[in-house]
C-alpha positions in Angstrom: -22.6 -6.4 -6.8 -22.0 -3.7 -4.2 -23.0 -0.1 -5.0 -20.1 2.3 -4.5 -20.9 5.8 -3.3 -18.8 8.6 -4.8 -17.5 11.2 -2.3 -15.6 14.4 -3.2 -13.5 16.1 -0.6 -11.6 19.4 -0.2 -8.0 18.4 -0.5 -6.9 21.4 1.5 -8.2 19.8 4.7 -6.0 17.4 6.6 -8.2 15.9 9.3 -8.5 12.3 10.5 -11.0 10.2 8.6 -13.7 8.3 10.6 -12.4 5.0 11.9 -13.6 1.7 10.6 -15.0 -1.1 12.6 -12.0 -3.5 12.9 -11.5 -5.3 16.2 -8.7 -7.7 15.3 -5.2 -6.8 16.4 -2.0 -8.1 14.7 1.6 -8.4 15.7 3.9 -6.4 13.3 6.3 -8.7 11.5 9.9 -7.7 11.1 9.7 -6.4 7.5 13.2 -5.4 6.3 12.2 -3.6 3.1 14.3 -0.7 1.7 11.7 1.6 0.1 14.5 3.4 -1.8 15.6 0.1 -3.5 14.4 -0.2 -7.0 14.8 -4.0 -7.0 14.1 -5.7 -10.3 13.1 -2.9 -12.6 12.1 -5.2 -15.4 9.4 -7.1 -13.5 6.8 -6.2 -11.0 6.5 -8.6 -8.1 3.2 -9.4 -6.5 3.2 -9.2 -2.7 1.4 -11.2 0.0 -0.6 -9.6 2.8 -1.3 -11.8 5.8 -3.4 -9.4 7.8 -6.7 -10.2 6.2 -9.5 -9.1 8.4 -11.6 -7.6 5.5 -14.6 -9.5 4.3 -17.3 -9.0 1.7 -19.6 -7.1 4.1 -16.8 -4.6 4.8 -16.2 -4.3 1.1 -19.8 -3.4 0.6 -19.5 -0.6 3.2 -16.4 0.9 1.6 -16.9 4.4 0.4 -14.7 5.4 -2.5 -13.0 8.8 -2.0 -11.9 10.9 -5.0 -9.8 14.1 -4.6 -10.0 15.8 -8.0 -6.5 16.3 -9.5 -5.0 18.0 -12.5 -3.0 16.0 -15.1 0.1 17.6 -13.7 -0.7 16.3 -10.2 -1.5 12.8 -11.5 1.9 12.8 -13.3 3.6 13.8 -10.0 1.9 11.0 -8.1 2.7 8.4 -10.7 6.4 9.5 -10.7 6.5 9.3 -6.9 5.0 5.8 -6.8 7.2 4.2 -9.5 9.6 2.6 -7.0 7.2 2.1 -4.1 7.0 -1.5 -3.2 3.3 -1.7 -2.3 2.3 -0.2 -5.7 4.3 -2.8 -7.6 1.8 -5.6 -6.8 -1.4 -3.6 -7.6 -3.3 -4.0 -10.8 -4.6 -1.0 -12.8 -7.9 -0.8 -11.0 -6.4 -1.0 -7.5 -3.7 1.6 -8.4 -6.4 4.0 -9.7 -8.5 3.6 -6.5 -5.5 4.4 -4.4 -4.3 7.4 -6.5 -7.9 8.8 -6.6 -8.0 8.8 -2.8 -4.6 10.6 -2.4 -4.3 14.2 -1.5 -1.3 16.5 -1.2 0.2 17.4 2.2 2.9 20.0 2.3 5.4 19.5 5.2 7.6 22.0 7.0 11.1 21.4 8.3 11.0 19.9 11.8 7.4 18.7 11.5 6.6 15.2 12.9 4.6 13.5 10.2 3.9 10.4 12.3 4.8 9.8 16.0 5.9 6.5 17.6 3.0 5.0 19.6 0.2 6.9 17.9 -2.6 5.0 16.1 -2.2 4.8 12.3 -4.4 7.1 10.2 -2.7 7.7 6.9 -0.2 6.1 4.4 2.3 8.5 2.9 4.1 8.6 -0.4 7.1 11.0 -0.7 7.2 13.4 -3.6 10.0 15.6 -2.3 11.9 16.3 0.9 14.2 14.5 3.3 12.6 12.6 6.2 14.3 11.0 9.2 13.0 8.0 11.0 13.5 7.9 14.8 12.8 5.0 17.1 13.0 4.6 20.8 13.1 1.4 23.0 10.9 3.3 25.5 7.4 2.8 24.4 5.8 4.9 27.1 7.9 8.0 26.3 9.2 7.4 22.8 10.7 10.9 22.5 13.3 9.9 25.1 16.5 8.4 23.9 15.3 8.0 20.4 17.8 6.8 17.8 17.8 7.7 14.1 17.4 4.4 12.2 16.7 5.5 8.6 16.4 8.4 6.3 14.2 8.9 3.2 15.6 11.2 0.5 13.0 12.5 -2.0 11.4 9.1 -2.6 9.8 6.2 -0.8 6.7 5.6 1.3 6.0 5.1 5.0 3.1 4.4 7.4 1.8 1.2 6.0 2.6 -1.2 8.9 0.4 0.5 11.4 -2.5 0.4 8.9 -2.0 -3.2 7.7 -1.6 -4.7 11.2 -3.8 -2.4 13.4 -0.7 -1.6 15.4 0.7 1.7 16.9 3.2 3.6 14.8 6.5 1.8 15.2 8.6 5.0 14.8 8.6 8.7 14.4 9.1 10.2 11.0 10.3 13.8 11.0 10.8 16.2 8.1 14.4 17.3 7.9 13.5 19.7 5.1 10.3 21.2 3.6 8.7 18.7 1.4 5.6 17.3 -0.3 3.8 14.1 0.6 0.7 12.3 -0.9 -1.5 10.8 1.8 -4.3 8.2 1.7 -6.6 7.4 4.5 -6.6 4.2 6.6 -10.0 2.9 5.3 -9.1 3.2 1.6 -5.6 1.8 2.2 -6.9 -1.3 4.0 -9.7 -1.9 1.5 -7.2 -1.9 -1.4 -4.1 -3.4 0.1 -5.7 -5.9 2.5 -9.2 -6.5 1.1 -8.6 -6.5 -2.6 -5.5 -8.6 -2.3 -7.3 -11.2 -0.2 -10.2 -11.4 -2.6 -7.9 -11.6 -5.6 -5.9 -14.4 -3.8 -9.2 -16.3 -3.3 -10.2 -15.9 -6.9 -6.8 -17.1 -8.2 -6.9 -20.0 -5.7 -10.3 -21.2 -7.0 -9.0 -20.9 -10.6 -6.0 -23.0 -9.8 -8.1 -25.7 -8.3 -9.5 -26.4 -11.8 -6.0 -26.6 -13.4 -5.4 -30.3 -14.1 -1.6 -30.0 -13.7 -2.2 -28.8 -10.1 -5.0 -31.2 -9.0 -2.8 -33.1 -6.6 -1.2 -30.0 -5.1 -1.6 -29.2 -1.4 -3.5 -26.1 -0.3 -0.4 -24.3 1.0 1.6 -24.7 -2.2 -1.4 -23.7 -4.3 -2.0 -20.6 -2.2 1.7 -19.7 -2.6 1.3 -19.9 -6.4 -1.9 -17.8 -6.2 0.1 -15.1 -4.4 2.6 -14.7 -7.2 0.3 -14.9 -10.2 0.3 -11.8 -12.3 -2.5 -10.5 -14.6 -1.4 -9.8 -18.1 -3.7 -8.3 -20.8 -3.4 -9.1 -24.5 -5.0 -7.4 -27.4 -6.7 -9.3 -30.2 -4.1 -10.8 -32.6 -1.2 -10.3 -30.1 1.1 -13.2 -29.5 1.0 -14.7 -26.0 4.2 -16.7 -26.8 6.2 -17.7 -29.8 7.9 -21.0 -30.7 11.6 -21.2 -30.0 11.5 -18.1 -27.7 13.0 -18.4 -24.3 10.5 -19.1 -21.5 10.1 -16.3 -19.0 
């Protein structure tokens, strides 16, 4: 089992973290996800990440980052991530790793949080503020003829695509008002969202291979089922299901 080194940092600093040794490049898929859409509030949906370049050796080298936070700060983060799509597929351990590594960033009106064409360094969750998304067809000079394509209002998250697919920032995000963001570095984000998701998929896929009902199932279909499996924890004596109840 890998030994994880604890690292504490001064959350007042906002400097790029050291890069990680990843050489694989990915094309960014057209993900049309509205981060302000609650979706099905009654059920968390597991998501699939296809950009899986993490392996066990990289997992061993991962350094856990912890920015100490007050209970009030933790409550603010949890409230800010309630409707964030990427958090809805995480288990308790993954969610805690991500929240531990987050630190507060206060933004000023007119500040560019990310700029189109820049390399990805952080993933951001919005606590407060209004943020405009500007995109230009001119990749060499993205500040020319940029068009506003979206606006976040006091909730949502951005910056994940550049981190997940090792691609340049696809757009510029600018603060229309003062606001507060919670940021997490690239290495932590990729370890949790890409690495942990890939390892969990592999574990579930191996488990499904031993299920008699699925013995004759093809690899693609079994992997699809592994992607949507959800972990549920039951206490001793708690009913898993009851006779005559509707199946969920």
